[in-house]
ROKE-441494 format. One line per 2 residues: number of its first residue (from 1); their letters; for each residue x, y, z of N, C-alpha, C, O. Coordinates in steps of 0.001 Angstrom, whole numbers, plus 500000, padded with zeros to 6 digits. Atoms other than C-alpha are relative to their C-alpha. Layout:
! ROKE-441494
NUM	a	X/Y/Z/X/Y/Z/X/Y/Z/X/Y/Z | ...;
//
This chain:
! ROKE-441494
1	mt	499139/499413/498438/902393/318910/260840/499711/500784/501156/500066/500632/502325 | 500403/498196/499006/900742/322668/262253/498262/498640/500736/497512/497952/500044;
3	vg	500712/500309/499281/898307/321126/264852/499523/501088/501399/500322/501780/502028 | 499814/498628/499133/896409/323496/267392/499232/499717/501339/498467/498796/501052;
5	vl	501088/500870/499222/894382/322658/270769/499562/501822/500739/500341/502773/500803 | 500744/499273/498993/892130/325180/272848/499141/499883/501365/497935/499639/501407;
7	dv	499783/500558/498949/892420/324744/276481/498914/500886/500332/499048/502033/499905 | 501003/499030/499233/888945/326266/278455/500261/499743/500899/500037/498560/501156;
9	gc	499995/500475/498459/889752/326248/281851/499409/501524/500737/499504/502608/500161 | 500456/498888/499238/888131/328711/284636/501029/501581/499721/500431/502432/500380;
11	fs	498465/498623/499892/891166/331927/284207/500103/500209/499058/500476/501349/498779 | 499065/499665/501089/891888/331310/280873/499066/499058/498974/498240/498189/499254;
13	ah	500758/500699/501431/890661/330195/277079/501624/500608/499046/501964/501733/498682 | 498370/499287/500067/894688/329937/275910/500034/499381/498537/499491/498277/498523;
15	lv	500119/501172/501296/895023/328497/272087/501048/500122/499660/501481/501254/499447 | 498998/499755/500782/898214/327246/270712/500473/499013/499212/500608/497838/499550;
17	vv	498996/500552/501360/899939/326174/267527/500839/499595/499953/501807/500338/500116 | 498570/500517/500564/902429/323924/266685/500440/499319/499024/499825/498481/498364;
19	er	499567/500998/501287/904306/322571/264321/501000/499054/500682/502016/499747/500635 | 499580/501120/499425/905907/319918/265888/501114/500308/501366/501246/499467/502255;
21	dl	499740/499572/498579/908018/321939/268681/499362/501028/501104/499341/502250/501250 | 500761/499134/499488/905991/322425/271163/500853/501475/500972/500222/502486/501281;
23	mr	499589/498863/499273/908669/324840/273181/499417/500763/498698/498355/501160/499177 | 499867/498899/500360/908225/327205/270067/498500/500061/498787/498272/499924/497585;
25	pl	501926/499606/500664/904080/327958/269469/500735/500822/498961/501875/501280/499032 | 500216/499537/501370/903635/329344/265993/498817/500914/500528/498614/501977/499942;
27	vs	501037/499096/499480/900559/330771/268208/499891/499503/501496/499780/498422/502074 | 500150/500016/498363/900381/331484/271646/498322/500777/500141/498550/501965/499909;
29	hk	500422/498696/499331/896888/333422/272703/498963/499533/500726/498158/498619/500548 | 500998/500063/498636/895078/333946/275918/499818/500723/500105/500651/501617/499964;
31	vr	500682/499191/499430/892398/335797/277084/499230/498797/501092/498942/497617/501292 | 500140/500363/498074/891432/336081/280729/498783/499712/499806/498261/500416/498941;
33	lr	501014/499811/499472/888030/334628/281891/500369/500108/501965/501338/500033/502720 | 500403/500448/498098/886629/334487/285820/498867/499161/499727/497859/499566/500306;
35	ld	501045/501377/499392/884294/331316/285517/500267/500050/501259/499257/499434/501599 | 500131/500847/498865/885081/330795/289134/498850/501109/500507/497981/500810/501326;
37	re	501405/498941/498868/882677/334524/290054/499004/499859/498782/498440/500897/498438 | 501071/499411/500354/880289/333660/287699/499254/498267/500784/498118/498163/500320;
39	ld	500398/501265/500069/879372/329753/289115/498511/500557/501683/498845/500976/502791 | 501335/499879/499400/875625/330279/291085/500658/498988/501605/501816/499012/502023;
41	ae	499667/500798/498354/875468/327700/294918/499325/499098/499322/498861/498245/500077 | 500381/501701/500747/874142/324913/292280/501443/499635/499034/502034/498682/498528;
43	ga	498230/500806/501066/877442/325400/290421/499595/500073/498723/500011/499136/498041 | 500389/499383/501981/875830/327055/286471/500524/500729/500505/500328/501513/501433;
45	is	498870/498337/500869/878118/329229/285555/498563/500997/498899/497910/500635/497921 | 500879/498911/500049/875822/332438/285088/499445/500267/498240/499450/499285/497497;
47	ra	500081/499785/500624/874751/334235/282177/500634/500369/499247/500809/499974/498095 | 498563/498980/499966/877347/336610/282125/500975/498927/499256/501316/498836/498077;
49	gi	498484/500966/500340/880182/333723/282301/499737/499011/498602/500730/498498/498088 | 500006/499950/501034/878196/332469/279118/500778/500570/499411/501669/500118/498691;
51	es	500344/498996/501324/878339/335242/277481/501777/500116/499900/502457/499638/498992 | 498583/500508/500689/882038/335610/277873/500710/499285/499812/501753/499684/499294;
53	lc	499684/501048/500570/882910/332259/277448/499997/499906/498351/500889/499711/497525 | 499785/499695/501719/881835/332679/273999/501094/501004/499335/501920/500876/498431;
55	da	498478/498879/500739/883984/336104/273662/501111/499660/499709/501898/500046/498845 | 498200/501152/500445/886962/333410/274147/500407/499644/499068/501319/499930/498292;
57	vf	500543/501089/501137/885868/331098/272206/500025/500372/499088/500675/499612/498370 | 500078/499201/501185/885228/333640/269256/501763/500504/499601/502598/500071/498806;
59	aa	498729/499418/499981/888252/335616/269685/501226/498669/499796/501604/499126/498717 | 499426/500544/499809/890756/332756/269814/499118/499082/498284/499565/499098/497137;
61	hk	500313/500797/501979/888681/330585/266467/500651/501173/499101/501454/500651/498327 | 499864/498743/500728/889397/334668/264635/501169/500004/500064/501664/500474/499039;
63	ka	499127/499913/499771/892634/334243/266162/501141/498821/499112/502198/498953/498495 | 499470/501702/500522/893562/330412/265041/499941/499875/498243/500527/498950/497681;
65	gd	500448/499709/501387/892387/331475/261231/499201/498258/499682/498431/497442/500190 | 500385/501734/500703/892261/328292/258725/500704/498872/500697/500377/497705/500483;
67	vp	499612/501381/498628/894144/326054/261480/499778/499794/500262/499695/500390/501336 | 500910/501269/498826/892172/323078/262865/500636/500234/501203/501848/500385/501356;
69	fl	499455/499878/498214/892377/323461/266819/499058/498870/500363/498170/498579/499561 | 500409/500848/499250/891136/320877/268978/499260/500759/501586/499962/501017/502564;
71	pf	500158/499044/499470/888811/322830/271045/499491/499047/501440/498780/498043/501393 | 500565/501331/498583/888290/321143/275088/500092/500954/501161/500936/501780/501509;
73	at	500032/499467/498520/886922/322140/278320/500414/499579/501001/500058/498411/501155 | 499661/500523/498358/888496/321712/282052/498381/499940/500868/497225/500277/500611;
75	ss	501427/500225/499100/886074/320885/284787/499189/501385/500675/498194/501292/501395 | 500751/498591/499745/885082/324798/285369/499171/499738/498985/498060/500204/499239;
77	vr	501884/499360/501023/882425/324487/282001/500173/497651/500088/499211/497373/499372 | 500239/501355/499529/882743/319913/282830/498719/499660/500790/497590/499205/500608;
79	ds	501307/499815/498441/880925/320214/286123/499107/500662/500077/498154/500590/500854 | 501645/499000/499333/878597/322572/286090/499072/499773/499658/498970/499128/498615;
81	an	501536/500200/499968/875129/322515/286406/499482/499765/498658/498700/498820/498554 | 500521/499170/501348/874288/323587/282970/500590/499784/498900/500448/500362/497823;
83	vd	498746/500112/501377/876871/322322/280810/499838/499664/499045/500651/499889/498148 | 500488/500011/501543/874711/321066/278057/499734/501273/499612/500261/501810/498637;
85	ev	500172/498227/500838/873308/324726/277708/501054/501050/499809/501038/502032/499067 | 498667/499531/500813/876679/325791/277596/500565/500002/499233/500828/500911/498445;
87	mr	499733/500188/501845/878122/323682/275066/499041/500620/499059/499436/501383/498177 | 500936/499514/501019/874897/324466/273276/500515/501550/499425/500987/501859/498332;
89	kv	499806/498370/500504/875377/328279/273126/501293/499941/500013/501333/498978/499247 | 498883/500032/500828/879039/328424/272557/499650/499391/499155/499517/500269/498302;
91	ar	499888/500120/501371/878364/326267/269606/499272/500358/499102/499494/500102/497919 | 501216/498797/500908/875359/328530/268257/500276/501347/499971/499572/502133/499337;
93	rt	499553/498336/500186/877480/332018/268960/501529/499674/499424/502367/500554/499227 | 498321/499961/500826/880853/330635/267375/500293/499518/499259/501146/499809/498420;
95	gv	500173/501313/501371/880424/328078/265353/501531/498844/500709/502254/498388/499824 | 499317/500369/499441/882956/326231/267882/499713/498528/500523/498575/498472/500058;
97	el	501104/501197/499810/881721/322411/269166/501120/499880/501135/502058/499166/500781 | 499363/500398/498003/883563/322292/273255/500097/498248/499823/499220/497540/499327;
99	kv	499637/501533/499437/884794/318743/273965/500256/500397/501340/500830/501427/501694 | 499767/499900/498976/884615/317967/277346/500861/498726/500695/500207/497812/501196;
101	ls	499352/501437/500006/887669/315203/278061/499631/499217/501406/498410/499322/501297 | 500595/501235/498834/886828/312709/281468/501324/501283/501365/502230/502111/501272;
103	gk	498601/499954/498607/889291/313815/284555/501041/498864/500222/502061/499017/500894 | 499477/500510/499911/890402/310690/284062/500960/499869/499080/502154/499602/499215;
105	ee	499108/499806/501374/891375/311047/280479/501087/501453/500162/502083/501463/499439 | 498838/498596/499935/893389/315076/281650/500985/498996/500691/501927/498590/500010;
107	ar	499282/500641/499757/894930/312898/284168/500856/499095/498832/501730/499747/498260 | 499606/499982/501164/896063/310875/281500/501655/500559/498841/502735/500125/498440;
109	ls	499495/498626/501026/897366/313976/279266/501153/499930/500806/502142/499270/500487 | 498622/499514/499918/899766/315291/281563/500718/498910/500650/501641/499317/501355;
111	yv	498962/500170/499504/901333/312428/282674/500539/499537/498771/501648/499005/498821 | 499129/500055/501092/902098/312024/279129/500744/501147/499911/501929/501109/499580;
113	aa	498663/499024/500665/903490/315363/278690/501186/499915/501528/502377/500226/501533 | 498386/499440/499199/905679/315455/281875/500531/498290/499666/501287/498022/500601;
115	rh	498988/500750/500051/907146/312013/280738/500356/500387/498518/500970/499604/497793 | 499120/500186/500557/907904/313659/278213/500873/501247/499693/501344/501668/498636;
117	wf	499591/498696/499799/909254/316753/279663/501833/499286/500555/502971/499421/500106 | 498820/500700/500152/911536/314450/281455/500743/499007/499979/501835/498770/500493;
119	gw	498787/501290/500624/912194/311090/279592/499332/498647/500633/498242/498403/501149 | 499813/501055/499522/912727/308026/280457/501248/499773/501389/501451/498997/502323;
121	sa	498809/499557/498469/915516/308953/283022/499278/499706/500984/499563/498724/501670 | 500860/499949/498651/912574/309694/285704/499243/498922/500465/498368/498996/501329;
123	gq	500698/501204/499577/911550/306211/285879/498651/499387/500831/497580/499918/500535 | 501416/499938/499329/908774/305241/287777/499368/501146/500829/499805/501299/501969;
125	mv	500395/499106/500071/906958/307942/288177/498530/500389/500454/497730/499571/500000 | 501008/499468/499527/903810/309964/289940/500063/500966/500115/500896/501552/500807;
127	vl	499954/499251/500441/902343/312552/288440/498686/500776/501146/498070/500123/501988 | 500510/499366/498716/900343/315370/290632/499367/501074/499123/500041/501968/498611;
129	dv	500145/498556/500810/897794/317730/288737/498792/500697/500973/497792/500014/501196 | 500993/499871/499055/895715/320202/291350/499406/500776/498912/499954/501754/498403;
131	gg	500487/498394/500614/893411/322080/289282/499421/501024/500740/499946/501542/501726 | 500965/499865/499314/890401/323636/290071/498907/499767/500656/498520/500213/501737;
133	gt	500795/500232/499019/887719/321939/290477/500373/498242/499929/499410/497495/500107 | 500210/501127/499447/889032/318520/290746/502014/499066/499917/502517/499291/498816;
135	ve	499444/499913/500263/892342/317002/291142/500664/498693/499460/500451/497807/500287 | 499446/501059/500884/894225/314202/288739/501346/499190/500181/502414/499800/500138;
137	la	499024/500334/499452/896508/311619/289680/500295/498950/498802/499324/498616/498124 | 499514/500545/500699/898897/309335/287390/501416/499035/499743/502446/499498/499254;
139	ag	498540/500428/500202/901600/306473/287376/500356/499435/499760/499535/498518/499777 | 499559/500893/501103/903851/304443/285472/501012/499926/499512/501518/501048/499533;
141	sg	498291/499871/500246/907300/303693/284216/500043/500175/498444/501172/500351/497986 | 499878/499556/501065/906191/304290/280511/499582/501087/499313/499491/502257/499686;
143	ae	500805/498812/501043/904703/306021/277654/498895/500241/500444/498305/501286/500168 | 502033/499765/499604/901046/305514/279316/500212/499333/501539/500738/498297/501946;
145	pe	500111/500841/497862/900340/305349/283746/499521/498661/499438/498970/498341/498385 | 500798/500980/499896/899408/302469/284199/498426/499979/501058/497509/499158/501052;
147	ra	501163/499802/499956/896874/303979/286190/499868/501622/500288/500827/502377/500443 | 500156/498648/499680/894894/307404/286844/498282/499956/500186/497267/499414/499749;
149	vs	501079/499293/499537/892608/309097/288515/499298/501373/499932/499936/502408/499736 | 500332/498708/499731/890135/311731/288898/499297/500220/501579/498477/499408/502009;
151	lp	500284/499789/498780/889488/313100/292313/498606/501920/499984/498745/502841/499178 | 500640/498398/499405/886700/316584/293666/500405/500923/500697/499828/501892/501191;
153	lg	498585/499105/498856/889879/317951/295534/500740/501266/499439/501751/501754/499945 | 499053/499147/500074/890762/320643/293512/499351/501640/500758/498257/502002/501192;
155	ar	500219/498856/498790/891181/324038/295334/499431/501153/500256/499514/501920/501215 | 500999/499403/499660/888502/325829/294077/498971/499383/500771/498253/500191/501362;
157	tl	500897/500888/500256/886330/323238/294736/499796/499874/502029/498799/499458/502618 | 500243/500729/499122/887558/323044/298449/499765/501369/500844/499217/501597/501922;
159	tr	500578/498566/499463/887520/326805/298688/498512/500332/500328/498119/501037/501257 | 501162/499749/499959/884278/326884/298319/498679/499288/500978/497452/499390/501004;
161	tg	501153/500685/498737/883049/324592/301450/501101/500828/500468/501927/499983/500813 | 499909/499533/498546/884627/326755/303540/500779/499688/501462/500771/500288/502537;
163	lt	499787/500672/498490/886420/324330/305961/501399/500772/500307/502196/501352/499570 | 498438/499823/499471/889348/325080/307965/501156/499306/500061/501117/498134/500434;
165	ve	498986/500532/500053/893000/324594/307542/499654/498663/500271/499319/498124/499215 | 499570/500858/499413/892999/321382/309670/498303/499254/499437/498449/498086/499076;
167	dm	500909/500643/500668/889356/320356/308368/500280/499768/498607/499588/498782/498354 | 499792/500266/501134/890431/320175/304822/501539/499185/500516/501849/498098/500028;
169	rl	498498/500734/499707/893750/318852/305963/499282/498205/500006/499809/497385/499255 | 500495/500903/499313/891270/315700/307616/498814/499564/498192/498527/498414/497859;
171	ev	500394/500556/500930/889262/315992/304082/500377/499184/498558/499812/498528/497683 | 498836/500172/501692/892384/315588/301377/499629/498682/500354/498830/497878/499875;
173	ad	499443/501193/499581/893769/313046/303622/498985/499147/499601/499260/498498/498592 | 501076/501080/499601/890474/310898/304160/499728/499633/498595/499429/498439/498543;
175	rl	500353/500361/501078/889837/310763/300469/501030/499455/499276/500928/498242/499093 | 498647/500922/500326/893430/309981/298832/500435/499120/500878/501559/498672/500652;
177	at	499605/501022/499581/893626/307645/301195/499735/498239/499360/500384/497215/499150 | 500566/500837/500445/891429/305560/300005/500058/499226/498064/499758/498114/497629;
179	af	499985/499844/501137/892167/306523/296094/501809/500224/499239/502139/500682/498145 | 498978/500023/500719/895961/306097/295922/500583/498962/500721/501528/499290/501439;
181	pw	498606/501553/498970/897578/302223/297659/499981/500376/497892/499036/500650/497152 | 499093/499908/500711/899941/302518/294553/500871/499568/499882/501285/499209/498780;
183	ge	498422/500055/500726/903250/301841/295179/500418/501263/500025/500004/502395/499777 | 498797/498515/500102/906334/303742/295684/500809/500648/498844/501404/499776/498209;
185	sd	499689/499625/501316/907629/305807/292818/501423/500459/499676/502000/500580/500757 | 498774/499504/499540/911062/307058/291989/500273/501603/499596/501315/502222/499810;
187	ra	499965/498408/499549/909866/310878/291240/498641/500560/500031/498423/499570/499332 | 501158/499245/499259/906754/312508/292071/500383/501311/498925/501539/501682/498723;
189	vg	499967/498801/501091/905953/315628/289269/498337/500407/500447/497204/499933/500530 | 501480/499240/500389/903776/318297/289580/500313/500602/498773/501351/500928/498196;
191	cs	500831/499617/501005/901657/319352/287044/499143/500751/499627/498236/500294/498931 | 500925/499283/499811/899894/322106/287184/500021/501244/500285/501219/501445/500486;
193	kv	499817/498332/500039/899243/326565/287671/500811/499464/502172/501867/499705/502758 | 500035/499965/498543/899003/325476/291590/501233/499567/500840/501342/499930/502012;
195	fe	499257/500332/499727/902385/323527/291775/501438/501154/500321/502343/501441/501104 | 498568/499213/501012/904461/325863/289545/499671/501403/500932/500685/502100/500922;
197	ql	500001/498573/499342/903084/329297/291902/500472/499494/501765/500917/500360/502517 | 499734/499577/498763/903636/327577/295449/501405/499361/499571/502049/500246/500136;
199	ar	498992/499756/500872/906878/326499/293697/501102/500973/500287/502112/500819/500973 | 500030/498983/500452/907463/329685/292747/500582/500859/501615/501666/501304/501993;
201	la	500263/499352/498374/906339/331095/296615/501209/499399/500919/501722/500185/501715 | 498987/500567/499630/908986/328767/297856/501146/499945/499996/501836/499151/500635;
203	ga	498660/499683/500333/912042/330371/296362/500401/499016/499033/501520/498512/499122 | 499772/500560/501563/911874/328500/292916/499802/500966/498986/498674/501242/498575;
205	rs	499829/499614/501321/913198/330545/290024/498266/499628/499437/497528/498708/499789 | 500332/499112/500320/910849/332392/287967/499676/498811/498796/498694/498117/498534;
207	dt	499982/500396/501787/911656/330935/284503/499234/498530/499482/499887/497545/499135 | 500846/501213/500815/909341/328276/283178/500850/499219/499965/500952/498461/500929;
209	ya	499177/501375/500286/911834/326015/281881/500785/499160/500960/500857/497931/500928 | 499251/499587/499699/914107/326612/284239/500010/498163/501441/498955/497920/502027;
211	pr	500990/500521/499142/914460/323270/286809/499663/500364/501197/500423/501208/501671 | 500771/499629/499186/912368/323633/289582/499171/498700/501014/498562/497765/500494;
213	ql	500650/500736/499530/911036/321801/292652/499020/500511/501442/499002/501584/502045 | 500430/498487/498508/908830/322493/295811/500303/498409/501044/500698/497267/500810;
215	rl	498846/501084/498861/909825/320603/299204/499250/500143/500978/499167/501299/501393 | 501191/500798/498933/907442/319364/301645/500396/501450/501429/499750/502463/501696;
217	rd	499497/498924/499027/909497/321409/304592/499219/501219/499790/498491/501716/500650 | 500224/498603/500637/908687/324527/302465/499256/500182/500489/499192/500786/501559;
219	le	501576/499976/499924/905169/324068/302144/499204/499777/501295/498324/500581/501602 | 500428/499404/498604/904216/323408/305582/500301/501386/501219/499644/501934/502103;
221	kw	500386/498849/499912/905470/326074/306324/499985/501314/499838/500688/502234/500256 | 500116/498870/500839/903908/328396/304271/497911/499487/500609/497296/499628/501665;
223	ip	501626/500921/499388/900026/326693/304857/499216/500953/501064/498073/501406/501018 | 501150/499257/498790/899556/328586/308516/500418/501336/499104/499578/501837/498356;
225	rl	499597/498218/500922/901396/332125/306783/498487/500657/499217/497907/501730/499383 | 500470/500041/501179/899077/331400/303802/498699/500432/500561/498298/501546/500224;
227	ak	501264/500132/498753/895827/331019/306379/499810/501406/500317/498776/502035/500090 | 500025/498720/499035/896638/334148/308183/500149/501470/499621/500234/502522/500254;
229	ls	500337/499014/500861/896446/336075/305001/498650/500490/499476/497712/499701/499364 | 501451/500086/500357/893494/338249/303678/500837/499215/498439/501901/498660/498163;
231	vr	499566/500420/502060/893584/337416/299423/501158/500529/499227/502045/500039/498527 | 499704/499704/500373/894438/340274/298956/502142/500458/500168/502960/500825/499326;
233	er	498712/500162/499649/897987/340253/301101/500912/498623/498956/502050/498619/498486 | 499990/500976/501070/897696/336765/298935/501198/500319/498844/502388/500140/498583;
235	aa	498860/499455/501630/898740/338263/295649/500676/500725/499844/501014/501099/498721 | 498778/499391/499891/901237/340219/297063/501093/499600/499416/501973/500147/498752;
237	lp	498323/500724/500074/903618/337212/297063/500044/498916/498921/499293/498135/498337 | 499759/500708/501848/906007/336032/294214/498962/499170/500241/498247/499067/501238;
239	gi	500972/501524/500811/903997/333079/292582/498518/500233/499874/497914/500047/498818 | 501650/499870/500087/900462/333736/293164/499249/501371/499164/499559/502557/499275;
241	sr	500464/499202/500677/898472/335467/291035/498815/500495/500529/498294/500084/501565 | 500950/499464/498577/895825/337568/292119/498455/499373/499442/497611/499351/500338;
243	hr	500820/500888/500734/893122/335689/289854/499695/498971/501296/498616/498850/501875 | 500006/501202/499278/894377/332578/292233/500253/500189/501410/500275/499325/502286;
245	aq	499533/499572/498077/895283/334436/295668/498533/499097/500585/498727/498035/501175 | 500649/500642/499069/892002/333301/297011/499906/498450/500117/499546/497938/501177;
247	qs	500441/501646/499814/891771/329410/296295/501724/499408/500237/502008/498277/499843 | 499201/500328/500625/895513/329510/296679/500788/499118/501361/501769/498380/501449;
249	la	499844/500675/498526/895405/328503/300495/499162/498263/499667/500085/497451/499608 | 500621/500731/500267/893101/325590/299763/501323/498728/498499/501555/497527/498367;
251	ga	498929/501296/500885/895967/324427/296594/500763/499371/500961/500908/498161/501137 | 498825/500121/498966/898349/324543/299155/500024/498826/501050/500983/498207/501511;
253	vv	499282/501184/498795/897056/322015/301764/499302/498745/499149/499350/497589/499569 | 499761/501611/501447/895804/319600/297954/501502/499580/500362/501900/498736/501164;
255	ae	497930/500909/499761/900047/319089/297748/500060/500135/500621/500875/499279/500275 | 499470/500977/499437/900727/318708/300707/499113/498971/500435/499458/498769/501600;
257	gl	501140/501173/499439/897693/315691/301415/501170/498798/498726/501512/497624/498870 | 499595/501302/500785/899636/314428/297943/501380/500231/499568/501968/499985/498515;
259	mk	498681/500735/499590/902622/314366/298822/500599/499131/501184/501343/498154/501262 | 500718/501257/498804/901905/312965/301981/499553/498848/499462/499773/497908/500226;
261	vs	500460/501152/499415/900422/310322/300953/500968/499529/498660/501155/498312/498667 | 499370/500108/501550/902367/310124/297451/501278/499552/501166/501142/498416/500711;
263	gh	498459/499781/499322/905637/309829/299732/501163/500200/499470/502149/499730/498903 | 498727/498634/501018/907493/312366/298643/500595/501257/500724/499569/501833/501086;
265	dv	499873/499080/499860/909084/315169/299855/500120/501402/499591/500039/502548/500035 | 499106/499115/501302/910375/316670/296878/498888/499557/498918/498461/498446/498604;
267	vd	500928/500029/501691/908065/317363/293707/500523/500626/499019/500233/501822/499035 | 499649/499470/501380/909564/318214/290533/499106/500463/499266/498097/499843/498931;
269	is	501372/499099/501169/907606/320817/288278/500071/499783/498783/501151/499837/498195 | 500326/500446/501382/906337/319898/285139/499586/501426/499570/498804/502052/500285;
271	pw	500607/498710/500824/905777/323122/282815/498502/499545/499477/497364/499898/499789 | 501420/501023/500519/903392/320705/280841/499144/499219/500496/499223/498366/501380;
273	st	501354/501085/498875/900043/319334/281577/499309/499527/498788/499761/499035/497754 | 500578/500935/500458/897026/318313/280451/500029/500856/498587/499850/499898/497835;
275	ke	499960/498906/501295/897161/321006/277165/501204/499785/499567/501243/500574/498622 | 499032/500217/500575/900478/319990/276191/500310/498555/499391/501140/498176/498564;
277	gl	499581/501226/500026/900053/316554/276409/498764/499587/498846/499261/498692/498163 | 501279/499871/501473/896980/316385/273587/500977/500704/499032/501560/499976/498229;
279	ll	498933/499279/500922/899187/318678/271683/501212/498992/499801/501331/498982/498576 | 498859/501427/500241/902204/315657/271597/498837/498895/499752/499435/497845/499518;
281	sl	500618/500490/500087/899293/313880/271221/499425/499521/498354/499418/498537/497614 | 500303/499521/501390/897973/315280/268218/501163/500162/498866/500944/500125/497656;
283	ve	498415/499817/500803/901810/315785/266803/499875/498351/499742/499725/498112/498543 | 499540/501559/500716/902172/311375/266682/498958/499997/498666/499225/499696/497502;
285	rs	500734/500898/500616/898863/311002/265431/500409/501040/498187/500431/500443/497111 | 499992/499495/501115/899460/313596/262590/501856/499653/498886/501890/499734/497658;
287	ra	499508/501297/500788/903264/311541/261716/499847/499209/499677/500510/498897/498688 | 500480/500698/500242/901499/308917/261779/498958/499715/498900/498601/498579/498586;
289	rs	501133/499439/501344/898910/310234/258828/501324/499928/499748/501715/498918/500333 | 498977/500026/501037/902480/310843/256791/499843/498884/500261/499067/498075/499752;
291	ss	498876/501391/500736/904372/308179/257349/498869/498938/499268/499379/498242/498390 | 500750/501083/500575/900942/305799/256292/500065/500498/498572/500003/499732/497610;
293	aa	500470/498980/501567/900697/308955/253169/501185/499729/499294/501176/499830/498067 | 498625/499793/501080/904362/308532/252036/499912/498551/499782/500705/497991/499024;
//
């Protein structure tokens, strides 16, 4: 029943190994990355970025030992202009063949994670996941989402456009208007570091597993404040990590747009997202195999 996942994102490669209980991982090993600094004008990962990625994956592989794990890369690698080259070099250098999940599959897994976290009492639920490269949305009332979609509106993606706040708002509103005719839901769930950090900025507790919320009125107050601050000044704010400070303004604008289009003034924060959704799926498969073998 021991399963593992290696989540390779823009800012880290995070290995998590669990045995049934996701709250008490057997291994949680994170290696920092800064792939956001290693993208050229065409969106290709530089040679230095590939080297740092190989080092991070190799370190995670060594830490895992004999425990099998599923390695996957998010949009920072999936959507890079030289993704095939990156995957080949990582495999050759480390012996680990990275998988890339589609944006729609990431949306589905985030929904699965949020459903397990909040349970059936959450009712009809819409899950909002703001990443660096993309935004994932999923909605439903059962164990699996009824709809899932991915859009290139991530915090890093919008930051790189150089748009003003108002232009970013218009871009987000325009893209979401055609992608979100989903009707009403009982609860909105924010399922990403962006939502976690914005909730903390707005006064939520720092305890990962404590009930936390982000309110639209607080977010609307913070967006103009963030716009006036330098990256260094943002990094000094509660909840805003140094490596995410540059894209924190765009992340806030996207979160605001998602809350407005989904019709929710309050978003509940889930500490579980794609990685945990994948772990839950692997645990279920392991249980099914054990049952059939018995």
